[in-house]
ZABAVO-977046 format. One record per residue: residue number from 1; residue in three letters; y, x, z of N, C-alpha, C in turn. Coordinates in nm, 4 decimals. Layout:
N
r kedren:NUM, kenu:ALA, n_yy:Y, n_xx:X, n_zz:Z, ca_yy:Y, ca_xx:X, ca_zz:Z, c_yy:Y, c_xx:X, c_zz:Z
...
END
This chain:
82
r kedren:1, kenu:ILE, n_yy:-0.1172, n_xx:0.0856, n_zz:0.0000, ca_yy:0.0000, ca_xx:0.0000, ca_zz:0.0000, c_yy:0.1231, c_xx:0.0900, c_zz:0.0000
r kedren:2, kenu:SER, n_yy:0.2143, n_xx:0.0622, n_zz:-0.0907, ca_yy:0.3335, ca_xx:0.1447, ca_zz:-0.1055, c_yy:0.4268, c_xx:0.1273, c_zz:0.0142
r kedren:3, kenu:VAL, n_yy:0.4797, n_xx:0.2392, n_zz:0.0660, ca_yy:0.5741, ca_xx:0.2324, ca_zz:0.1773, c_yy:0.7117, c_xx:0.1860, c_zz:0.1304
r kedren:4, kenu:LEU, n_yy:0.7396, n_xx:0.1977, n_zz:0.0026, ca_yy:0.8708, ca_xx:0.1598, ca_zz:-0.0487, c_yy:0.8842, c_xx:0.0113, c_zz:-0.0767
r kedren:5, kenu:ASP, n_yy:0.7821, n_xx:-0.0500, n_zz:-0.1393, ca_yy:0.7950, ca_xx:-0.1910, ca_zz:-0.1754, c_yy:0.6866, c_xx:-0.2810, c_zz:-0.1167
r kedren:6, kenu:GLY, n_yy:0.5894, n_xx:-0.2249, n_zz:-0.0445, ca_yy:0.4867, ca_xx:-0.3050, ca_zz:0.0204, c_yy:0.3793, c_xx:-0.3580, c_zz:-0.0731
r kedren:7, kenu:LYS, n_yy:0.3790, n_xx:-0.3167, n_zz:-0.1993, ca_yy:0.2801, ca_xx:-0.3643, ca_zz:-0.2956, c_yy:0.1581, c_xx:-0.2729, c_zz:-0.2962
r kedren:8, kenu:LYS, n_yy:0.0429, n_xx:-0.3343, n_zz:-0.3242, ca_yy:-0.0812, ca_xx:-0.2588, ca_zz:-0.3283, c_yy:-0.0874, c_xx:-0.1780, c_zz:-0.4578
r kedren:9, kenu:LYS, n_yy:-0.1239, n_xx:-0.0511, n_zz:-0.4461, ca_yy:-0.1356, ca_xx:0.0395, ca_zz:-0.5602, c_yy:-0.2790, c_xx:0.0896, c_zz:-0.5690
r kedren:10, kenu:VAL, n_yy:-0.3290, n_xx:0.1058, n_zz:-0.6898, ca_yy:-0.4627, ca_xx:0.1613, ca_zz:-0.7108, c_yy:-0.4457, c_xx:0.2926, c_zz:-0.7861
r kedren:11, kenu:PHE, n_yy:-0.5022, n_xx:0.3991, n_zz:-0.7303, ca_yy:-0.4883, ca_xx:0.5317, ca_zz:-0.7882, c_yy:-0.6228, c_xx:0.6011, c_zz:-0.7765
r kedren:12, kenu:ALA, n_yy:-0.6853, n_xx:0.6344, n_zz:-0.8886, ca_yy:-0.8170, ca_xx:0.6971, ca_zz:-0.8858, c_yy:-0.8120, c_xx:0.8319, c_zz:-0.9552
r kedren:13, kenu:LEU, n_yy:-0.8694, n_xx:0.9326, n_zz:-0.8910, ca_yy:-0.8784, ca_xx:1.0676, ca_zz:-0.9456, c_yy:-1.0173, c_xx:1.1223, c_zz:-0.9169
r kedren:14, kenu:GLY, n_yy:-1.0536, n_xx:1.2226, n_zz:-0.9931, ca_yy:-1.1781, ca_xx:1.2920, ca_zz:-0.9653, c_yy:-1.1644, c_xx:1.3749, c_zz:-0.8382
r kedren:15, kenu:GLY, n_yy:-1.2750, n_xx:1.4121, n_zz:-0.7794, ca_yy:-1.2736, ca_xx:1.4866, ca_zz:-0.6542, c_yy:-1.2116, c_xx:1.6245, c_zz:-0.6639
r kedren:16, kenu:HIS, n_yy:-1.2071, n_xx:1.6820, n_zz:-0.7814, ca_yy:-1.1510, ca_xx:1.8162, ca_zz:-0.7986, c_yy:-1.0031, c_xx:1.8131, c_zz:-0.8372
r kedren:17, kenu:GLU, n_yy:-0.9477, n_xx:1.6972, n_zz:-0.8634, ca_yy:-0.8074, ca_xx:1.6844, ca_zz:-0.9040, c_yy:-0.7141, c_xx:1.6992, c_zz:-0.7846
r kedren:18, kenu:ARG, n_yy:-0.5955, n_xx:1.7515, n_zz:-0.8100, ca_yy:-0.4916, ca_xx:1.7624, ca_zz:-0.7072, c_yy:-0.3793, c_xx:1.6666, c_zz:-0.7429
r kedren:19, kenu:PHE, n_yy:-0.3136, n_xx:1.6138, n_zz:-0.6412, ca_yy:-0.1987, ca_xx:1.5264, ca_zz:-0.6641, c_yy:-0.0964, c_xx:1.5509, c_zz:-0.5546
r kedren:20, kenu:GLU, n_yy:0.0281, n_xx:1.5156, n_zz:-0.5844, ca_yy:0.1364, ca_xx:1.5387, ca_zz:-0.4899, c_yy:0.1561, c_xx:1.4173, c_zz:-0.3999
r kedren:21, kenu:VAL, n_yy:0.1876, n_xx:1.4451, n_zz:-0.2752, ca_yy:0.2143, ca_xx:1.3410, ca_zz:-0.1776, c_yy:0.3612, c_xx:1.3536, c_zz:-0.1370
r kedren:22, kenu:PRO, n_yy:0.4379, n_xx:1.2442, n_zz:-0.1434, ca_yy:0.5805, ca_xx:1.2560, ca_zz:-0.1078, c_yy:0.5998, c_xx:1.2797, c_zz:0.0417
r kedren:23, kenu:MET, n_yy:0.7030, n_xx:1.3555, n_zz:0.0745, ca_yy:0.7400, ca_xx:1.3767, ca_zz:0.2141, c_yy:0.8283, c_xx:1.2599, c_zz:0.2568
r kedren:24, kenu:ILE, n_yy:0.7962, n_xx:1.1997, n_zz:0.3693, ca_yy:0.8738, ca_xx:1.0868, ca_zz:0.4212, c_yy:0.9323, c_xx:1.1282, c_zz:0.5559
r kedren:25, kenu:TYR, n_yy:1.0636, n_xx:1.1224, n_zz:0.5655, ca_yy:1.1330, ca_xx:1.1568, ca_zz:0.6895, c_yy:1.1837, c_xx:1.0285, c_zz:0.7533
r kedren:26, kenu:LYS, n_yy:1.1500, n_xx:1.0077, n_zz:0.8789, ca_yy:1.1958, ca_xx:0.8907, ca_zz:0.9537, c_yy:1.3181, c_xx:0.9320, c_zz:1.0342
r kedren:27, kenu:LYS, n_yy:1.4306, n_xx:0.8629, n_zz:1.0097, ca_yy:1.5565, ca_xx:0.8998, ca_zz:1.0727, c_yy:1.6236, c_xx:0.7768, c_zz:1.1328
r kedren:28, kenu:THR, n_yy:1.7201, n_xx:0.8006, n_zz:1.2216, ca_yy:1.7971, ca_xx:0.6910, ca_zz:1.2803, c_yy:1.9419, c_xx:0.7007, c_zz:1.2349
r kedren:29, kenu:ALA, n_yy:2.0051, n_xx:0.5850, n_zz:1.2289, ca_yy:2.1443, ca_xx:0.5786, ca_zz:1.1859, c_yy:2.2139, c_xx:0.4648, c_zz:1.2582
r kedren:30, kenu:GLN, n_yy:2.3454, n_xx:0.4720, n_zz:1.2618, ca_yy:2.4277, ca_xx:0.3665, ca_zz:1.3203, c_yy:2.4968, c_xx:0.2920, c_zz:1.2076
r kedren:31, kenu:VAL, n_yy:2.4963, n_xx:0.1587, n_zz:1.2163, ca_yy:2.5609, ca_xx:0.0758, ca_zz:1.1153, c_yy:2.7121, c_xx:0.0827, c_zz:1.1363
r kedren:32, kenu:LEU, n_yy:2.7850, n_xx:0.1175, n_zz:1.0303, ca_yy:2.9307, ca_xx:0.1204, ca_zz:1.0359, c_yy:2.9897, c_xx:-0.0113, c_zz:0.9875
r kedren:33, kenu:SER, n_yy:2.9329, n_xx:-0.0674, n_zz:0.8805, ca_yy:2.9750, ca_xx:-0.1984, ca_zz:0.8314, c_yy:2.8573, c_xx:-0.2631, c_zz:0.7601
r kedren:34, kenu:ALA, n_yy:2.8539, n_xx:-0.3963, n_zz:0.7661, ca_yy:2.7440, ca_xx:-0.4711, ca_zz:0.7055, c_yy:2.8005, c_xx:-0.5763, c_zz:0.6117
r kedren:35, kenu:GLY, n_yy:2.7338, n_xx:-0.5956, n_zz:0.5011, ca_yy:2.7708, ca_xx:-0.6942, ca_zz:0.4000, c_yy:2.6568, c_xx:-0.7015, c_zz:0.3010
r kedren:36, kenu:ASN, n_yy:2.6889, n_xx:-0.6968, n_zz:0.1705, ca_yy:2.5830, ca_xx:-0.6904, ca_zz:0.0697, c_yy:2.5096, c_xx:-0.5577, c_zz:0.0771
r kedren:37, kenu:LYS, n_yy:2.5786, n_xx:-0.4534, n_zz:0.1202, ca_yy:2.5195, ca_xx:-0.3221, ca_zz:0.1436, c_yy:2.5573, c_xx:-0.2785, c_zz:0.2849
r kedren:38, kenu:LEU, n_yy:2.4762, n_xx:-0.1903, n_zz:0.3401, ca_yy:2.5056, ca_xx:-0.1347, ca_zz:0.4724, c_yy:2.5726, c_xx:0.0005, c_zz:0.4563
r kedren:39, kenu:SER, n_yy:2.6776, n_xx:0.0220, n_zz:0.5289, ca_yy:2.7375, ca_xx:0.1541, ca_zz:0.5398, c_yy:2.6893, c_xx:0.2082, c_zz:0.6733
r kedren:40, kenu:VAL, n_yy:2.6147, n_xx:0.3199, n_zz:0.6694, ca_yy:2.5542, ca_xx:0.3742, ca_zz:0.7907, c_yy:2.5874, c_xx:0.5221, c_zz:0.8046
r kedren:41, kenu:MET, n_yy:2.5765, n_xx:0.5717, n_zz:0.9296, ca_yy:2.5966, ca_xx:0.7130, ca_zz:0.9591, c_yy:2.4704, c_xx:0.7668, c_zz:1.0251
r kedren:42, kenu:ASP, n_yy:2.4139, n_xx:0.8708, n_zz:0.9670, ca_yy:2.2969, ca_xx:0.9364, ca_zz:1.0235, c_yy:2.3339, c_xx:0.9945, c_zz:1.1592
r kedren:43, kenu:LEU, n_yy:2.2488, n_xx:0.9752, n_zz:1.2603, ca_yy:2.2807, ca_xx:1.0203, ca_zz:1.3959, c_yy:2.2529, c_xx:1.1684, c_zz:1.4197
r kedren:44, kenu:GLU, n_yy:2.1865, n_xx:1.2366, n_zz:1.3263, ca_yy:2.1644, ca_xx:1.3809, ca_zz:1.3408, c_yy:2.2676, c_xx:1.4615, c_zz:1.2630
r kedren:45, kenu:SER, n_yy:2.2867, n_xx:1.4260, n_zz:1.1356, ca_yy:2.3753, ca_xx:1.5055, ca_zz:1.0495, c_yy:2.5154, c_xx:1.4459, c_zz:1.0360
r kedren:46, kenu:TYR, n_yy:2.5355, n_xx:1.3238, n_zz:1.0846, ca_yy:2.6627, ca_xx:1.2514, ca_zz:1.0748, c_yy:2.7032, c_xx:1.2236, c_zz:0.9297
r kedren:47, kenu:GLU, n_yy:2.6074, n_xx:1.2278, n_zz:0.8393, ca_yy:2.6294, ca_xx:1.1944, ca_zz:0.6988, c_yy:2.6426, c_xx:1.0422, c_zz:0.6871
r kedren:48, kenu:THR, n_yy:2.7389, n_xx:0.9953, n_zz:0.6084, ca_yy:2.7517, ca_xx:0.8521, ca_zz:0.5845, c_yy:2.6956, c_xx:0.8187, c_zz:0.4475
r kedren:49, kenu:MET, n_yy:2.6346, n_xx:0.7011, n_zz:0.4368, ca_yy:2.5726, ca_xx:0.6580, ca_zz:0.3112, c_yy:2.5683, c_xx:0.5067, c_zz:0.3057
r kedren:50, kenu:GLU, n_yy:2.5458, n_xx:0.4547, n_zz:0.1864, ca_yy:2.5289, ca_xx:0.3111, ca_zz:0.1682, c_yy:2.3833, c_xx:0.2833, c_zz:0.1352
r kedren:51, kenu:LEU, n_yy:2.3267, n_xx:0.1826, n_zz:0.2030, ca_yy:2.1881, ca_xx:0.1438, ca_zz:0.1826, c_yy:2.1816, c_xx:-0.0043, c_zz:0.1475
r kedren:52, kenu:ASP, n_yy:2.0807, n_xx:-0.0413, n_zz:0.0686, ca_yy:2.0581, ca_xx:-0.1823, ca_zz:0.0399, c_yy:2.0051, c_xx:-0.2515, c_zz:0.1650
r kedren:53, kenu:VAL, n_yy:2.0408, n_xx:-0.3792, n_zz:0.1819, ca_yy:1.9943, ca_xx:-0.4567, ca_zz:0.2966, c_yy:1.8668, c_xx:-0.5300, c_zz:0.2555
r kedren:54, kenu:PRO, n_yy:1.7518, n_xx:-0.5015, n_zz:0.3202, ca_yy:1.6290, ca_xx:-0.5750, ca_zz:0.2894, c_yy:1.6440, c_xx:-0.7230, c_zz:0.3262
r kedren:55, kenu:GLU, n_yy:1.5703, n_xx:-0.8083, n_zz:0.2583, ca_yy:1.5781, ca_xx:-0.9530, ca_zz:0.2812, c_yy:1.5556, c_xx:-0.9903, c_zz:0.4274
r kedren:56, kenu:GLU, n_yy:1.4608, n_xx:-0.9235, n_zz:0.4955, ca_yy:1.4290, ca_xx:-0.9608, ca_zz:0.6337, c_yy:1.5398, c_xx:-0.9265, c_zz:0.7323
r kedren:57, kenu:PHE, n_yy:1.6389, n_xx:-0.8444, n_zz:0.6911, ca_yy:1.7482, ca_xx:-0.8066, ca_zz:0.7803, c_yy:1.8825, c_xx:-0.8686, c_zz:0.7435
r kedren:58, kenu:LYS, n_yy:1.8868, n_xx:-0.9510, n_zz:0.6391, ca_yy:2.0150, ca_xx:-1.0109, ca_zz:0.5982, c_yy:2.0686, c_xx:-1.0990, c_zz:0.7104
r kedren:59, kenu:GLY, n_yy:2.1932, n_xx:-1.0746, n_zz:0.7491, ca_yy:2.2580, ca_xx:-1.1515, ca_zz:0.8546, c_yy:2.2221, c_xx:-1.1087, c_zz:0.9954
r kedren:60, kenu:GLN, n_yy:2.1351, n_xx:-1.0097, n_zz:1.0119, ca_yy:2.0924, ca_xx:-0.9670, ca_zz:1.1450, c_yy:2.1554, c_xx:-0.8356, c_zz:1.1896
r kedren:61, kenu:LEU, n_yy:2.2106, n_xx:-0.7597, n_zz:1.0958, ca_yy:2.2659, ca_xx:-0.6289, ca_zz:1.1303, c_yy:2.4170, c_xx:-0.6363, c_zz:1.1427
r kedren:62, kenu:ASN, n_yy:2.4684, n_xx:-0.5788, n_zz:1.2489, ca_yy:2.6116, ca_xx:-0.5794, ca_zz:1.2776, c_yy:2.6594, c_xx:-0.4360, c_zz:1.2998
r kedren:63, kenu:PRO, n_yy:2.7914, n_xx:-0.4132, n_zz:1.2865, ca_yy:2.8432, ca_xx:-0.2792, ca_zz:1.3172, c_yy:2.8032, c_xx:-0.2362, c_zz:1.4589
r kedren:64, kenu:GLU, n_yy:2.7731, n_xx:-0.1088, n_zz:1.4744, ca_yy:2.7299, ca_xx:-0.0431, ca_zz:1.5975, c_yy:2.5820, c_xx:-0.0631, c_zz:1.6281
r kedren:65, kenu:ASP, n_yy:2.5078, n_xx:-0.1431, n_zz:1.5488, ca_yy:2.3628, ca_xx:-0.1512, ca_zz:1.5647, c_yy:2.3013, c_xx:-0.0202, c_zz:1.5177
r kedren:66, kenu:GLN, n_yy:2.1839, n_xx:0.0120, n_zz:1.5715, ca_yy:2.1121, ca_xx:0.1300, ca_zz:1.5260, c_yy:1.9900, c_xx:0.0852, c_zz:1.4470
r kedren:67, kenu:ILE, n_yy:1.9592, n_xx:0.1604, n_zz:1.3414, ca_yy:1.8455, ca_xx:0.1288, ca_zz:1.2561, c_yy:1.7599, c_xx:0.2538, c_zz:1.2377
r kedren:68, kenu:GLU, n_yy:1.6357, n_xx:0.2326, n_zz:1.1981, ca_yy:1.5503, ca_xx:0.3411, ca_zz:1.1531, c_yy:1.5419, c_xx:0.3285, c_zz:1.0020
r kedren:69, kenu:TYR, n_yy:1.5664, n_xx:0.4393, n_zz:0.9320, ca_yy:1.5498, ca_xx:0.4380, ca_zz:0.7874, c_yy:1.4588, c_xx:0.5519, c_zz:0.7471
r kedren:70, kenu:TRP, n_yy:1.3936, n_xx:0.5330, n_zz:0.6343, ca_yy:1.3032, ca_xx:0.6343, ca_zz:0.5829, c_yy:1.3633, c_xx:0.6964, c_zz:0.4591
r kedren:71, kenu:ASP, n_yy:1.3545, n_xx:0.8279, n_zz:0.4499, ca_yy:1.3978, ca_xx:0.9026, ca_zz:0.3323, c_yy:1.2721, c_xx:0.9560, c_zz:0.2656
r kedren:72, kenu:ALA, n_yy:1.2336, n_xx:0.8939, n_zz:0.1545, ca_yy:1.1133, ca_xx:0.9328, ca_zz:0.0815, c_yy:1.1559, c_xx:0.9946, c_zz:-0.0511
r kedren:73, kenu:GLU, n_yy:1.1623, n_xx:1.1291, n_zz:-0.0541, ca_yy:1.1996, ca_xx:1.2010, ca_zz:-0.1757, c_yy:1.3332, c_xx:1.1534, c_zz:-0.2321
r kedren:74, kenu:GLY, n_yy:1.4310, n_xx:1.1298, n_zz:-0.1442, ca_yy:1.5649, ca_xx:1.0895, ca_zz:-0.1870, c_yy:1.5877, c_xx:0.9401, c_zz:-0.1932
r kedren:75, kenu:ILE, n_yy:1.4827, n_xx:0.8598, n_zz:-0.1804, ca_yy:1.4960, ca_xx:0.7141, ca_zz:-0.1779, c_yy:1.5033, c_xx:0.6719, c_zz:-0.0319
r kedren:76, kenu:LYS, n_yy:1.6143, n_xx:0.6090, n_zz:0.0056, ca_yy:1.6358, ca_xx:0.5714, ca_zz:0.1454, c_yy:1.6221, c_xx:0.4206, c_zz:0.1598
r kedren:77, kenu:ILE, n_yy:1.5397, n_xx:0.3775, n_zz:0.2580, ca_yy:1.5177, ca_xx:0.2353, ca_zz:0.2810, c_yy:1.5250, c_xx:0.2064, c_zz:0.4313
r kedren:78, kenu:VAL, n_yy:1.5802, n_xx:0.0909, n_zz:0.4658, ca_yy:1.5880, ca_xx:0.0461, ca_zz:0.6049, c_yy:1.4523, c_xx:-0.0104, c_zz:0.6435
r kedren:79, kenu:LYS, n_yy:1.3969, n_xx:0.0375, n_zz:0.7558, ca_yy:1.2657, ca_xx:-0.0083, ca_zz:0.7999, c_yy:1.2707, c_xx:-0.0990, c_zz:0.9225
r kedren:80, kenu:LYS, n_yy:1.3583, n_xx:-0.0703, n_zz:1.0197, ca_yy:1.3640, ca_xx:-0.1595, ca_zz:1.1370, c_yy:1.4949, c_xx:-0.1417, c_zz:1.2122
r kedren:81, kenu:LYS, n_yy:1.5266, n_xx:-0.2441, n_zz:1.2896, ca_yy:1.6431, ca_xx:-0.2413, ca_zz:1.3779, c_yy:1.5968, c_xx:-0.1914, c_zz:1.5130
r kedren:82, kenu:LEU, n_yy:1.6720, n_xx:-0.0995, n_zz:1.5712, ca_yy:1.6343, ca_xx:-0.0441, ca_zz:1.7026, c_yy:1.7045, c_xx:-0.1165, c_zz:1.8154
END
């Protein structure tokens, strides 16, 4: 099951084949503003960025809330509210 979109994926390779696995970093951020997109600040690097708001979080996130987001090879997605 894909961590990015939640859809089931089928991937078959021979036993001797090699494949790449993406690195996923779990990070926390503070919401600066909420609307159609979230403006958030990473709590470690203080980097600000805009993230899409997943359907399950629409209307639930407010400024000063903390979230967990995942950075999977440059693709950043909101995973949960802390």
